[in-house]
C-alpha positions as CSV (number, residue, x, y, z in Angstrom):
1,M,-50.6,-1.1,-12.7
2,L,-52.9,-1.6,-15.8
3,A,-55.5,-3.2,-13.5
4,A,-55.4,-0.2,-11.2
5,E,-55.9,2.2,-14.1
6,G,-58.9,0.1,-15.3
7,Q,-60.5,0.2,-11.8
8,L,-60.1,4.0,-11.7
9,K,-61.8,4.4,-15.1
10,Q,-64.6,2.1,-14.0
11,A,-65.0,4.1,-10.8
12,E,-65.2,7.4,-12.8
13,A,-67.8,5.8,-15.1
14,N,-69.9,4.8,-12.1
15,V,-69.7,8.4,-10.8
16,L,-71.0,9.7,-14.2
17,A,-73.9,7.2,-14.2
18,A,-74.8,8.1,-10.6
19,R,-74.7,11.8,-11.3
20,R,-77.1,11.4,-14.3
21,T,-79.5,9.4,-12.2
22,Y,-79.4,12.0,-9.4
23,D,-79.9,14.9,-11.9
24,R,-83.0,13.2,-13.3
25,N,-84.5,12.3,-10.0
26,K,-84.1,15.8,-8.5
27,P,-86.7,17.6,-10.8
28,L,-89.0,14.6,-10.6
29,R,-89.0,14.9,-6.8
30,A,-89.8,18.6,-7.1
31,S,-92.9,17.6,-9.2
32,N,-93.8,14.9,-6.6
33,L,-93.5,12.3,-9.3
34,I,-91.1,10.1,-7.2
35,A,-90.7,9.5,-3.6
36,Q,-88.1,11.2,-1.4
37,A,-86.5,7.8,-0.8
38,D,-85.7,7.4,-4.4
39,L,-83.9,10.8,-4.5
40,D,-82.0,10.0,-1.4
41,T,-80.9,6.6,-2.8
42,S,-79.6,8.3,-6.0
43,E,-77.7,10.9,-4.0
44,T,-76.1,8.2,-1.8
45,T,-75.1,6.2,-4.9
46,L,-73.4,9.3,-6.3
47,E,-71.4,9.9,-3.1
48,A,-70.3,6.3,-2.9
49,A,-69.2,6.4,-6.6
50,K,-67.1,9.5,-5.8
51,A,-65.5,7.7,-2.8
52,A,-64.7,4.7,-5.1
53,V,-62.9,7.0,-7.5
54,V,-60.7,8.3,-4.6
55,A,-59.9,4.7,-3.6
56,A,-59.1,3.7,-7.2
57,R,-56.7,6.7,-7.4
58,G,-54.9,5.5,-4.2
59,N,-54.6,2.0,-5.6
60,L,-53.1,3.4,-8.8
61,A,-50.6,5.5,-6.9
62,Q,-49.6,2.4,-4.9
63,A,-49.2,0.3,-8.0
64,R,-46.9,3.0,-9.5
65,A,-44.8,3.0,-6.4
66,Q,-44.4,-0.7,-6.5
67,L,-43.5,-0.4,-10.2
68,T,-40.8,2.1,-9.3
69,Q,-39.4,-0.1,-6.6
70,S,-39.3,-3.0,-8.9
71,Q,-37.4,-1.0,-11.5
72,V,-34.9,0.1,-8.8
73,N,-34.4,-3.5,-7.7
74,L,-34.0,-4.6,-11.3
75,N,-31.3,-1.9,-11.8
76,Y,-29.5,-3.3,-8.8
77,T,-29.1,-6.7,-10.5
78,K,-26.8,-5.1,-13.1
79,I,-23.3,-4.7,-11.8
80,L,-21.3,-2.0,-13.5
81,S,-17.6,-1.4,-13.0
82,P,-16.8,2.1,-11.6
83,I,-13.5,2.1,-13.5
84,D,-11.9,0.7,-16.6
85,G,-9.3,-1.9,-15.7
86,T,-8.5,-5.6,-15.3
87,V,-10.3,-8.0,-13.1
88,I,-7.9,-9.4,-10.5
89,S,-10.3,-11.8,-8.7
90,R,-14.0,-12.7,-8.7
91,S,-15.5,-13.6,-5.3
92,V,-19.0,-14.8,-6.5
93,D,-20.3,-17.1,-9.3
94,V,-23.0,-16.5,-11.8
95,G,-26.5,-17.0,-10.2
96,Q,-25.2,-16.8,-6.7
97,T,-27.3,-14.7,-4.3
98,V,-25.4,-11.7,-2.9
99,A,-26.9,-10.0,0.2
100,A,-25.5,-6.8,1.7
101,S,-26.2,-6.4,5.4
102,L,-23.9,-4.1,7.3
103,Q,-21.3,-3.6,4.6
104,A,-21.2,-4.0,0.8
105,P,-19.8,-7.4,-0.3
106,T,-16.7,-7.6,-2.4
107,I,-17.7,-9.1,-5.8
108,F,-14.7,-8.3,-8.0
109,T,-11.3,-6.9,-7.3
110,L,-10.2,-4.5,-10.1
111,A,-6.8,-3.1,-11.1
112,G,-7.1,0.3,-12.9
113,D,-3.8,0.1,-14.8
114,L,-1.4,-2.8,-14.4
115,Q,1.3,-0.7,-16.2
116,K,1.4,1.5,-13.1
117,M,2.1,-0.4,-9.8
118,Q,2.9,0.6,-6.3
119,V,5.0,-1.2,-3.7
120,D,4.0,-1.0,0.0
121,T,7.2,-1.3,1.9
122,S,7.5,-2.1,5.6
123,V,10.3,0.2,6.9
124,A,11.7,-0.2,10.4
125,E,11.3,2.8,12.7
126,A,15.1,3.1,12.9
127,D,15.3,3.7,9.2
128,V,12.1,5.6,8.4
129,G,13.7,9.0,9.4
130,K,16.2,8.6,6.6
131,L,13.5,8.4,3.9
132,A,11.8,11.3,2.1
133,P,9.3,11.5,-0.8
134,G,11.1,11.6,-4.2
135,M,13.9,9.2,-3.3
136,E,14.7,6.5,-5.8
137,A,14.3,2.9,-4.8
138,T,15.2,-0.4,-6.3
139,F,13.8,-3.8,-5.6
140,L,13.9,-7.5,-6.6
141,V,11.1,-10.0,-6.9
142,D,11.4,-13.8,-6.7
143,A,9.9,-14.2,-10.2
144,F,12.8,-12.3,-11.8
145,P,15.8,-12.6,-9.4
146,D,18.3,-11.2,-12.0
147,E,16.3,-8.1,-12.9
148,R,16.3,-5.0,-10.7
149,F,13.2,-2.8,-10.8
150,R,13.3,0.9,-10.1
151,G,10.7,3.2,-8.5
152,T,10.2,6.5,-6.6
153,I,9.0,7.0,-3.1
154,R,5.6,8.8,-3.3
155,Q,4.5,8.7,0.3
156,I,5.6,7.7,3.8
157,R,2.5,6.9,5.8
158,N,2.3,7.9,9.5
159,S,0.2,4.9,10.6
160,P,2.4,2.4,12.5
161,Q,2.2,-1.3,12.0
162,T,3.3,-3.5,14.9
163,Q,4.1,-7.1,14.5
164,Q,5.9,-9.1,17.2
165,N,6.8,-5.9,19.0
166,V,8.5,-4.5,15.8
167,V,7.2,-1.2,14.6
168,T,7.3,-0.5,10.9
169,Y,5.9,2.2,8.6
170,D,4.5,1.9,5.1
171,A,6.5,3.6,2.4
172,V,4.6,3.7,-0.9
173,I,6.8,3.4,-4.0
174,D,5.5,4.1,-7.5
175,V,6.8,1.7,-10.2
176,K,6.3,1.7,-13.9
177,N,5.4,-1.8,-15.3
178,P,5.3,-1.4,-19.1
179,D,6.1,-5.1,-19.7
180,L,3.5,-6.3,-17.2
181,K,6.2,-8.4,-15.4
182,L,5.1,-7.3,-12.0
183,R,1.9,-8.8,-10.7
184,P,-0.3,-7.9,-7.7
185,G,0.7,-9.6,-4.5
186,M,4.4,-10.2,-5.4
187,T,7.0,-10.0,-2.5
188,A,9.6,-7.3,-3.1
189,N,13.0,-6.9,-1.5
190,V,13.4,-3.1,-1.5
191,T,16.7,-1.1,-1.3
192,V,16.7,2.6,-0.8
193,V,20.0,4.5,-1.1
194,Y,19.9,7.6,1.2
195,A,23.6,8.5,1.1
196,D,26.1,8.3,-1.8
197,R,29.8,9.0,-1.6
198,Q,32.0,9.1,-4.7
199,D,35.8,8.5,-4.6
200,V,36.2,8.0,-0.8
201,L,38.7,6.3,1.4
202,R,37.2,3.2,3.1
203,V,38.1,0.4,5.5
204,P,36.4,-2.9,6.3
205,N,34.0,-2.8,9.2
206,A,35.9,-5.7,10.8
207,A,38.8,-3.3,11.3
208,L,36.6,-0.9,13.3
209,R,35.2,-3.8,15.4
210,F,38.7,-5.3,16.1
211,R,39.9,-5.0,19.7
212,P,43.5,-6.4,20.5
213,P,43.6,-9.3,22.9
214,P,45.8,-9.0,26.0
215,E,48.5,-11.2,24.6
216,M,48.9,-8.9,21.6
217,L,49.2,-5.9,23.9
218,A,51.7,-7.7,26.0
219,A,53.9,-8.8,23.2
220,L,53.4,-6.7,20.1
221,G,56.7,-7.9,18.7
222,R,55.7,-11.6,18.7
223,G,51.9,-11.3,17.9
224,T,51.0,-10.9,14.3
225,G,47.7,-9.3,13.1
226,G,45.7,-10.1,10.0
227,A,45.4,-7.2,7.7
228,A,43.2,-5.9,4.9
229,R,44.2,-3.2,2.4
230,V,42.6,0.2,2.6
231,A,41.0,1.2,-0.7
232,G,42.2,4.7,-1.6
233,R,41.0,7.5,-3.8
234,D,42.4,5.9,-6.9
235,G,40.2,2.8,-6.4
236,A,37.8,3.7,-3.6
237,G,34.2,2.7,-3.2
238,G,32.1,-0.5,-3.3
239,G,29.3,-1.6,-1.0
240,T,25.9,-3.3,-1.5
241,A,22.8,-3.5,0.5
242,G,23.2,-4.1,4.2
243,R,22.9,-2.4,7.6
244,G,26.1,-0.7,8.9
245,G,27.5,-1.7,12.3
246,A,30.5,0.6,12.5
247,G,28.8,3.5,14.3
248,S,27.2,6.9,13.6
249,A,28.6,9.0,10.8
250,G,31.0,11.7,12.0
251,A,31.9,9.7,15.1
252,A,35.6,9.1,16.2
253,R,36.6,5.5,16.1
254,S,39.9,3.6,16.7
255,L,41.5,0.9,14.6
256,W,44.9,-0.7,14.4
257,V,47.2,-0.2,11.5
258,L,50.4,-2.1,10.5
259,R,53.4,0.3,10.7
260,D,56.6,-1.4,9.7
261,G,55.0,-4.8,10.4
262,R,53.9,-3.8,13.9
263,P,50.3,-3.0,14.9
264,A,49.7,0.6,16.0
265,P,46.5,2.3,17.1
266,A,45.0,5.1,15.0
267,Q,42.1,7.5,15.5
268,V,39.8,8.1,12.5
269,T,36.5,9.9,11.9
270,I,34.1,7.7,10.0
271,G,31.3,8.5,7.6
272,V,28.6,6.4,6.0
273,S,28.7,2.7,5.9
274,D,27.1,0.0,3.6
275,G,27.4,-2.7,6.2
276,T,30.7,-4.1,4.9
277,F,32.9,-1.0,4.4
278,T,32.9,2.4,6.1
279,E,34.0,5.7,4.8
280,V,37.0,7.3,6.5
281,I,36.6,11.1,6.6
282,S,39.8,12.0,8.4
283,G,42.6,10.3,10.2
284,P,46.2,9.0,9.8
285,L,45.4,6.6,7.0
286,E,46.5,6.5,3.4
287,A,45.4,4.4,0.5
288,G,47.2,1.1,0.7
289,D,47.7,1.0,4.5
290,A,47.1,-2.4,6.1
291,V,44.6,-2.4,8.9
292,V,44.3,-5.2,11.5
293,T,41.1,-7.2,11.4
294,G,42.1,-10.1,13.7
295,V,44.9,-12.2,15.2
296,E,45.4,-15.9,15.7
297,S,46.9,-16.4,19.2
298,A,47.2,-20.2,19.0
299,G,50.7,-21.7,18.6
300,G,53.2,-19.3,17.1
301,S,50.7,-16.5,16.5
302,T,50.5,-17.0,12.8
303,P,48.8,-14.3,10.7
304,R,45.2,-14.9,9.8
305,P,44.4,-14.0,6.1
306,A,42.4,-10.9,5.8
307,S,39.6,-10.0,3.5
308,P,40.7,-7.6,0.7
309,A,38.9,-4.4,0.2
310,A,36.3,-4.3,-2.7
311,P,37.5,-2.2,-5.6
312,G,35.7,0.6,-7.5
313,G,32.3,2.3,-7.4
314,P,30.6,4.8,-5.0
315,M,30.2,4.2,-1.3
316,R,26.5,3.8,-0.6
317,R,24.5,3.3,2.6
318,P,21.2,1.7,1.8
319,F,18.9,0.0,4.3
């Protein structure tokens, strides 16, 4: 740009010299002291000098534009982070050429605040209707198998994700990470409790699935059923993560109860289930009743040991 500015000043000086020559020759021609050709030459020289000034100004403007473009390109070589945070990954090395064609390249991956994390959970379409923003969720990670982390559902996204014909939805869970134990990319096994029952009567799901074989129906006096104790209101509850298989809450189900050592059918109304035990809302059951979970028909129809009911705690139905 300095060269263009020098050329402009030189062109302006040539205009000044040409104008002086023309101004001297004009009165001389009026006195017939010089020829007309000399006056015409001085006038042509003046006009050419003026044109050179215009061209020099154009060259100066072009040089300024090139300088501005060079400054913009220089500013592009400085990469500034849009946020304060921690660099998670770097995709390029120092000195590597980065060219953006149709989309901006990823150079760094940044985390704004590692003390605030989010968990993207794939929830099956059968369970997504049970979730709502604000619900509490717990999850485990492989790095800390004995520590349970807690969070809150912030959002349930509507975009479906289909993998191997299974439709899932993304439930975003906000989690505090003050100790920085959780790291980006970890796999989490999430549990969300959508129903909680305190001090309820419950039965094993095996009792609700039990159907008496024909030989038991033919000879109730000789067939013996395995039994499990029904946890009552003085020791009700239990249940961990799992999908229930006893039926819909509020449905009427049948099971077999031991009355005086003989199996007898009973109709009950069930509630929520944690996959192992199911709540009994109503029916001819009391705490301590023995329910049939299976029979052994081989040989002399010996009783099969039954699984005892789990003691204590609330009845929960997570997914």
